[in-house]
C-alpha positions in Angstrom: -91.8 -39.6 123.3 -90.3 -38.9 126.6 -92.1 -38.7 129.9 -92.3 -35.0 129.8 -94.0 -34.9 126.4 -96.6 -37.4 127.5 -97.2 -35.4 130.7 -97.9 -32.3 128.5 -100.3 -34.2 126.2 -102.0 -35.6 129.4 -102.5 -31.9 130.6 -104.1 -31.1 127.3 -106.4 -33.9 127.6 -107.5 -33.2 131.1 -108.1 -29.4 130.4 -110.1 -30.6 127.3 -112.1 -33.1 129.4 -112.9 -30.4 132.0 -114.4 -28.2 129.3 -116.3 -30.9 127.7 -117.7 -32.3 130.9 -119.2 -28.9 131.6 -121.1 -29.1 128.3 -122.1 -32.9 128.4 -125.8 -32.0 128.7 -126.0 -29.8 125.8 -129.1 -31.1 123.9 -128.8 -33.2 121.0 -129.1 -31.3 117.7 -130.7 -33.1 114.6 -127.7 -34.6 113.3 -126.8 -36.1 116.6 -130.5 -37.2 117.1 -130.3 -39.0 113.7 -127.1 -40.9 114.7 -128.5 -41.6 118.0 -131.8 -42.9 116.9 -130.3 -45.1 114.1 -127.7 -46.4 116.6 -130.6 -47.2 119.2 -132.3 -49.1 116.4 -129.3 -51.1 115.6 -129.1 -52.0 119.4 -132.6 -53.3 119.1 -131.7 -55.5 115.9 -133.3 -53.0 113.5 -130.9 -52.4 110.5 -130.1 -49.1 109.1 -132.4 -47.8 106.4 -135.3 -49.8 107.5 -137.1 -47.4 109.9 -134.8 -44.4 109.4 -133.3 -43.2 106.0 -130.8 -40.5 105.1 -127.9 -40.1 102.6 -125.2 -40.8 105.3 -123.2 -44.0 105.3 -123.9 -46.0 108.4 -120.4 -45.9 110.0 -121.4 -43.1 112.5 -124.7 -44.9 113.4 -122.5 -48.0 114.2 -120.1 -46.0 116.1 -123.0 -44.4 118.2 -124.5 -47.8 118.8 -121.0 -49.0 120.2 -120.7 -45.9 122.4 -124.3 -46.0 123.7 -123.9 -49.8 124.6 -121.0 -48.9 126.7 -122.0 -45.6 128.1 -125.8 -45.5 128.0 -128.4 -44.2 125.7 -128.4 -40.7 127.1 -127.3 -37.1 126.1 -124.4 -37.3 128.6 -123.4 -40.9 127.4 -123.2 -39.8 123.8 -121.0 -36.7 124.8 -118.8 -38.7 127.1 -118.3 -40.9 123.9 -117.4 -37.8 121.9 -114.9 -36.8 124.8 -113.2 -40.2 124.2 -113.2 -40.0 120.6 -111.7 -36.5 120.6 -109.1 -37.6 123.2 -107.9 -40.3 120.9 -107.8 -37.8 117.9 -105.9 -35.4 120.0 -103.2 -38.1 120.9 -102.9 -39.1 117.2 -102.4 -35.5 116.2 -99.5 -35.4 118.7 -98.0 -38.5 117.2 -98.4 -37.3 113.4 -96.9 -34.0 114.4 -93.9 -35.6 116.2 -93.3 -37.9 113.3 -93.3 -35.0 110.9 -91.7 -32.1 112.9 -90.5 -33.3 116.2 -91.7 -33.8 119.6 -92.2 -30.1 120.6 -94.3 -29.8 117.3 -96.3 -32.8 118.2 -97.2 -31.7 121.7 -98.1 -28.1 120.3 -100.2 -29.6 117.5 -102.3 -31.7 119.9 -103.0 -28.6 122.0 -103.9 -26.6 119.0 -106.3 -29.4 117.7 -107.8 -29.9 121.1 -108.9 -26.1 121.4 -110.0 -25.9 117.7 -112.0 -28.9 117.7 -114.0 -27.4 120.6 -114.9 -24.2 118.9 -118.3 -23.1 118.8 -118.1 -22.1 115.1 -117.4 -25.7 114.1 -120.0 -27.0 116.6 -117.1 -29.0 118.3 -119.0 -29.7 121.4 -121.5 -31.9 119.3 -120.9 -35.5 118.3 -120.9 -34.9 114.5 -119.6 -37.5 112.1 -116.6 -35.4 111.4 -115.1 -36.3 114.7 -115.4 -40.1 113.9 -113.9 -39.7 110.4 -111.0 -37.6 111.7 -110.0 -40.2 114.3 -110.0 -43.0 111.6 -108.2 -41.0 109.2 -105.6 -40.0 111.6 -105.1 -43.4 112.7 -104.7 -44.2 109.0 -102.1 -41.6 108.5 -100.0 -42.8 111.5 -100.0 -46.3 110.5 -99.0 -45.3 106.9 -96.0 -43.4 108.1 -95.1 -46.5 110.2 -95.3 -48.7 107.1 -92.9 -46.4 105.4 -90.4 -47.2 108.1 -91.1 -50.9 108.6 -92.4 -52.0 105.3 -94.8 -54.5 107.0 -97.7 -55.3 104.6 -100.0 -55.8 107.6 -99.3 -52.2 108.7 -100.1 -51.0 105.2 -103.4 -53.0 105.0 -104.4 -51.8 108.4 -103.8 -48.2 107.4 -106.2 -48.7 104.3 -108.6 -50.3 106.7 -108.8 -47.2 108.9 -109.0 -44.8 105.8 -111.9 -47.1 104.7 -113.6 -46.5 108.1 -113.2 -42.8 107.5 -115.2 -43.1 104.3 -117.8 -45.2 106.1 -118.1 -42.6 108.8 -118.7 -39.7 106.1 -118.5 -40.0 102.4 -115.9 -37.3 102.0 -113.5 -39.3 104.0 -112.6 -41.0 100.8 -110.3 -38.0 100.1 -108.1 -39.2 102.9 -108.0 -42.6 101.3 -106.9 -41.0 98.0 -104.2 -39.3 99.9 -103.0 -42.5 101.1 -103.0 -44.0 97.7 -100.7 -41.2 96.5 -98.4 -41.5 99.5 -97.8 -45.1 98.8 -96.6 -44.2 95.5 -94.6 -41.3 96.6 -92.9 -43.2 99.5 -92.2 -46.3 97.3 -88.4 -46.8 97.1 -88.1 -50.3 95.5 -89.1 -49.6 91.9 -92.3 -49.4 89.9 -92.7 -53.2 90.0 -93.4 -53.3 93.6 -96.1 -50.5 93.6 -99.1 -52.4 92.2 -98.7 -55.0 95.0 -98.7 -52.3 97.7 -101.6 -50.5 96.0 -103.4 -53.8 96.1 -102.7 -54.4 99.7 -103.7 -50.8 100.7 -106.8 -50.9 98.5 -108.0 -54.2 100.0 -107.9 -52.6 103.4 -109.6 -49.5 102.1 -112.4 -51.3 100.5 -112.9 -53.9 103.2 -115.2 -51.8 105.5 -117.5 -50.8 102.6 -117.8 -54.3 101.2 -118.6 -55.8 104.6 -121.1 -53.1 105.1 -122.8 -53.8 101.8 -122.9 -57.5 102.5 -124.5 -56.9 105.9 -127.1 -54.7 104.5 -127.8 -57.2 101.6 -128.4 -59.8 104.2 -130.6 -57.6 106.2 -132.8 -56.8 103.3 -132.2 -53.0 103.1 -129.6 -52.8 100.4 -131.9 -51.2 97.8 -132.7 -48.5 100.1 -129.2 -48.1 101.3 -128.0 -47.6 97.8 -130.7 -45.2 96.8 -130.3 -42.9 99.8 -126.4 -43.0 99.9 -125.6 -42.8 96.2 -128.6 -42.1 93.9 -130.2 -39.4 96.1 -126.9 -38.1 97.3 -125.7 -37.3 94.0 -128.8 -35.3 93.4 -128.2 -33.5 96.7 -124.7 -32.8 95.9 -125.4 -31.2 92.6 -128.0 -28.8 94.0 -125.6 -25.9 94.9 -123.8 -24.0 92.1 -120.1 -23.0 92.1 -121.2 -19.3 92.5 -123.5 -20.3 95.3 -120.9 -22.5 97.0 -118.3 -19.6 96.7 -120.9 -17.2 98.5 -121.4 -19.8 101.2 -117.7 -20.2 101.7 -117.2 -16.4 101.9 -120.0 -16.2 104.5 -119.3 -19.2 106.7 -115.5 -19.4 106.7 -114.4 -16.1 108.1 -116.1 -16.7 111.5 -114.3 -19.9 111.7 -111.0 -18.3 110.9 -111.5 -15.4 113.3 -112.2 -17.7 116.3 -108.8 -19.2 116.2 -107.1 -16.4 114.1 -103.8 -16.7 116.1 -103.5 -20.5 115.4 -104.4 -20.1 111.8 -101.5 -17.5 111.5 -99.2 -19.9 113.2 -100.2 -22.6 110.8 -99.3 -20.4 107.9 -95.9 -19.6 109.5 -95.4 -23.4 110.2 -96.2 -24.1 106.5 -93.5 -21.6 105.4 -90.8 -22.7 107.9 -91.4 -26.3 107.0 -90.6 -25.6 103.3 -87.9 -23.1 104.1 -86.0 -25.7 106.2 -84.4 -28.2 104.0 -84.4 -31.1 106.4 -88.3 -30.6 106.8 -89.2 -30.5 103.1 -90.3 -34.3 102.8 -92.5 -33.7 105.9 -93.7 -30.2 104.5 -94.9 -31.9 101.2 -97.0 -34.5 103.2 -98.3 -31.8 105.6 -99.2 -29.6 102.6 -100.8 -32.7 100.9 -102.9 -33.3 104.0 -104.1 -29.7 104.2 -105.1 -29.9 100.5 -107.1 -33.2 100.7 -108.5 -32.2 104.1 -109.9 -29.0 102.3 -111.2 -31.0 99.5 -113.0 -33.3 102.0 -115.0 -30.1 103.2 -116.0 -29.1 99.7 -118.5 -31.9 98.4 -121.8 -30.3 97.8 -120.3 -26.8 98.4 -122.4 -26.4 101.5 -119.6 -25.6 103.8 -121.5 -26.0 107.0 -119.3 -25.3 110.2 -118.9 -28.7 111.5 -117.5 -29.8 108.0 -114.4 -27.8 108.7 -113.6 -30.3 111.6 -112.0 -32.4 108.8 -109.6 -29.6 108.1 -108.4 -29.0 111.7 -105.8 -31.9 112.2 -103.8 -30.5 109.1 -104.0 -26.8 110.4 -103.0 -28.0 113.9 -99.9 -30.0 112.6 -98.8 -26.9 110.7 -99.4 -24.7 113.7 -97.2 -27.2 115.6 -94.6 -27.0 112.8 -94.0 -23.3 113.8 -92.9 -24.4 117.4 -89.1 -24.9 117.7 -87.1 -23.0 120.2 -88.0 -21.2 123.4 -89.3 -17.8 121.9 -91.8 -19.9 119.7 -93.1 -21.7 122.9 -94.1 -18.3 124.2 -95.8 -17.3 121.0 -97.7 -20.5 120.8 -98.9 -20.2 124.3 -100.1 -16.7 123.5 -101.9 -17.9 120.5 -103.8 -20.6 122.7 -104.7 -17.8 125.3 -106.0 -15.4 122.6 -108.3 -18.3 121.2 -109.5 -19.3 124.7 -110.3 -15.6 125.2 -112.3 -15.3 122.0 -114.3 -18.4 123.1 -114.6 -17.8 126.9 -118.2 -17.3 127.1 -119.1 -20.5 125.2 -116.3 -22.7 126.9 -116.6 -21.4 130.3 -119.8 -19.5 131.2 -122.8 -20.7 129.3 -125.0 -23.4 130.4 -125.7 -26.4 128.1 -129.0 -24.9 127.0 -127.6 -21.5 126.6 -124.8 -23.1 124.5 -127.5 -24.7 122.4 -129.2 -21.5 121.8 -125.8 -19.7 121.0 -125.2 -22.4 118.3 -128.7 -22.9 116.9 -130.8 -20.1 118.0 -134.6 -21.1 118.3 -134.3 -24.5 116.9 -136.3 -26.8 119.2 -133.4 -28.9 120.6 -134.0 -28.2 124.3 -137.8 -28.5 123.8 -137.4 -32.0 122.2 -136.7 -33.4 125.6 -139.9 -32.6 127.5 -142.0 -33.2 124.3 -140.4 -36.8 124.0 -140.8 -37.3 127.6 -144.6 -36.6 127.3 -144.9 -39.1 124.5 -142.9 -41.7 126.4 -145.2 -41.4 129.5 -148.4 -41.5 127.5 -147.8 -44.3 125.0 -146.8 -48.1 125.1 -143.4 -49.2 124.3 -144.6 -50.5 120.9 -146.4 -47.3 119.8 -145.4 -45.7 116.5 -144.9 -41.9 116.3 -144.3 -39.5 113.4 -142.4 -36.2 113.3 -143.6 -33.6 110.7 -140.2 -32.0 110.7 -136.5 -32.7 110.8 -136.2 -33.6 114.5 -135.1 -37.3 114.7 -133.8 -36.6 118.3 -137.5 -36.9 119.4 -137.6 -40.5 118.3 -134.4 -41.3 120.2 -135.6 -39.4 123.5 -139.1 -41.0 123.3 -137.5 -44.5 122.6 -140.5 -45.0 120.2 -140.3 -46.3 116.5 -140.9 -43.9 113.6 -144.1 -44.5 111.6 -142.1 -43.4 108.5 -138.7 -43.9 107.4 -138.3 -40.1 106.5 -136.7 -38.7 109.4 -135.7 -35.5 107.7 -137.9 -33.0 105.7 -135.2 -31.5 103.8 -135.2 -34.0 100.9 -138.8 -33.4 100.5 -138.4 -29.7 100.1 -135.4 -29.7 97.7 -135.6 -29.0 94.2 -134.6 -32.5 93.2 -136.3 -35.0 91.0 -137.4 -37.5 94.0 -139.0 -34.7 96.3 -142.6 -35.3 95.5 -142.4 -39.1 95.3 -140.7 -38.9 98.7 -143.7 -36.7 100.0 -146.0 -39.3 98.6 -144.2 -42.1 100.2 -144.1 -40.5 103.5 -147.9 -39.7 103.5 -148.5 -43.4 102.5 -146.3 -44.6 105.4 -147.9 -42.5 108.0 -151.3 -43.3 106.9 -150.9 -47.0 106.8 -149.0 -47.0 110.3 -151.7 -44.7 112.0 -149.2 -43.4 114.5 -150.4 -42.8 118.0 -148.6 -39.4 118.2 -147.6 -36.8 115.6 -145.4 -34.0 116.3 -145.8 -31.0 113.9 -142.7 -28.9 113.8 -143.1 -25.1 113.0 -139.9 -23.2 112.0 -138.0 -22.9 108.8 -134.8 -24.7 110.0 -136.7 -27.9 110.4 -138.0 -27.8 106.9 -135.9 -25.4 104.6 -138.8 -24.8 102.5 -138.6 -22.5 99.5 -141.0 -21.3 96.8 -140.2 -24.2 94.5 -140.8 -26.9 97.2 -143.8 -29.3 96.7 -146.7 -28.5 99.0 -148.4 -31.9 98.8 -147.5 -32.8 102.5 -148.9 -29.7 103.9 -152.2 -30.0 102.1 -152.4 -33.6 103.2 -151.8 -32.8 106.9 -154.2 -29.9 106.8 -157.0 -32.2 106.0 -155.8 -35.6 107.6 -154.7 -34.0 110.9 -158.0 -32.5 112.1 -159.9 -35.6 111.2 -157.8 -38.1 113.2 -155.8 -36.1 115.8 -156.3 -33.6 118.6 -153.6 -31.3 120.1 -152.4 -32.5 123.4 -149.2 -30.5 124.0 -147.2 -27.6 122.6 -143.8 -26.0 123.2 -144.0 -22.5 121.9 -140.5 -21.1 121.6 -141.4 -17.3 122.2 -137.7 -16.3 122.6 -134.3 -17.9 123.3 -134.9 -17.7 127.0 -138.6 -18.5 127.2 -140.7 -21.4 126.0 -144.4 -21.7 126.7 -145.4 -25.2 127.4 -149.2 -26.4 127.4 -150.2 -30.0 127.9 -153.5 -32.0 127.6 -156.5 -29.8 128.0 -154.6 -26.7 128.4 -153.1 -27.3 124.9 -156.4 -27.9 123.0 -157.3 -24.3 122.5 -153.8 -23.0 122.4 -152.3 -21.5 119.1 -148.7 -20.9 118.8 -147.6 -17.3 119.1 -144.2 -17.9 117.5 -143.1 -19.3 114.3 -141.0 -21.9 115.9 -142.7 -24.6 118.0 -143.4 -28.3 118.6 -147.1 -29.3 118.5 -148.0 -32.7 119.9 -151.1 -34.4 118.4 -152.6 -37.7 119.8 -154.7 -40.0 117.6 -158.5 -39.6 118.2 -160.6 -41.4 115.7 -163.8 -40.2 117.5 -163.6 -36.9 116.0 
């Protein structure tokens, strides 16, 4: 790229950073809390799946650990890390767009991705695993294209390695690796006899991160738990939603994402048509189309279609939007599309405070309240104290810098209609009873449990008897509305009863009761 193009990319990066810096202090949501707590444990020498279990592979845990080691174990440090990861992805989108459709298209693509990946409908201001998977997969794609020019096997292996890291960040990242396998075959010009060797080199790189991870977890003594959570339970989780239910979810959740950046999506459709119409661009059009298809497939596993899943789709859409940019009139059209998208998101991007942004995204979920609750626990307990959260709020463990008394940091698996739910409840009860944690936080609110009529109720029955025998309330954060939370501490909390259905109740162990 020439200096002018790099200057334009630099302007995109600066503009994106200005917006992200304004939102650095947005409270961690529960997925971020999980990654941050697991990363914090890794920095303390505690392996994944020992004190905190979930079905995600540990790539994002390790990424958080690296970022926090460099930038600090704070909300701002984590979101500065996201800013850097997103900036690197923006540059890679520019390189990919340039390679496929030219310099102007590459610059336009990176601007489109920068804005789309900030969107509130995809929770773009939060450091979800999709951002890390996108960075790794884009790196793999750029290297794969370089291999098709150079033929160097080290480049091919490195491409596979990055696609393997994308899988390690998030399981659906394997679809990008599958696209790489197909591309190696499609781009092979030296006959079928050379293809198996290339596949072996690419496959060796692709498998390396997972093989190394399995070896490390085996050595740490947690391989059995790792395998149960990330494969055995994950299969049960992925089969809970029927095709009909998934279609309904998609019909409900995708239109707001489309609407927020509608002008850019329209440009992407135009870019797709233009690339196929223009004979010289047809090989690039085939690759861009394949990237779009495989990116969408990466969004689909489980058929949950949560907003941040669609971050995996955005690089392909951005590259196609860039493909619509060619001559001067198209520059003006593209600039207008960016302005329309900015206008659609103006409140979130430019006006809302970090706490207001959290409420906009997650309503009365107790993410802002987790910070003072954790601060109270940290101030009133020793460093080696154990705590338990009856709810899916692992960010409290991270903020409090206290170890969990149970490896169950999410309640969702315990509430699901899957064969392990009741066993999981019994395990959690056994772990908490054995650890006798100094503090227990009881979380009120459906979003922290997702309980339904078929959910086992054993854990509620246990706590209703065990809690009053061993614990007294010492704090409560009662979320009365989006703008007001009632806090009570110590003696003022003992006689208080939450007035809303969304709250954090803090209990301290008192065996004199």
